[in-house]
N, C-alpha and C positions, 0 to 999 in steps of 0.2 A: 749723174747728170742733174742739172737744175735749170729750170726755165729762167731766162733773163728778162727782166722787165725793162724794155727799152722803147725808144720813141718811134719805132717803125712797126706799127701793129699788123701790117700786111705780111710780115715775116715772123717766123717763130725761131728765136735764138736760144740756144742752150749752152751752158758751160759744162765742160766735161772735166771731172775731177779724177785724180789718181787715187790710189789706195790710201794715201795719207791725207786726202781731203783737199789737196791743192788744185786749183784750176790750172789745167795744162793745155786746154784747147777750147775753142768756142765755135760752134757750128750753127749756121743758118739752115734750118731743116729744109726750107723750100728751095735751097740751092742744089739739092740732090735730085737726080732724075727719077729715082725710085726708092722704095723702102729697102730693097736689096743693096743698092749703092750705099745708102747710109749705113746699113748693117756691116758691109764689108769695111768701110772706113773705120767704124767703131771697133770692129774686131781687130784690125791692124793696130790701132792705138792701144787697146787693152793688152794685146800680146806684147807690145813693147814696154808698157808700164813706165812712161816717162816720169821723171821727178819734177820737171818744171816746164814752162811754156817753151823755152828755147830748145830743150831737148825734144819736145813733141814736134816742133816745127822742123828741126834739122833731121829728124828721123825719117 
């Protein structure tokens, strides 16, 4: 994960990278109801290990 520097400082945006270092998803952390909800979403993404954004979204 890496923090994205963007024009909406009220939200924390992070790029999620796969094992090859490619950005496959981007999450606005404040959009999640709880840390557990974020963890569940990240766990699902990691378990799938998508190779690109399209694969991450379709999964």
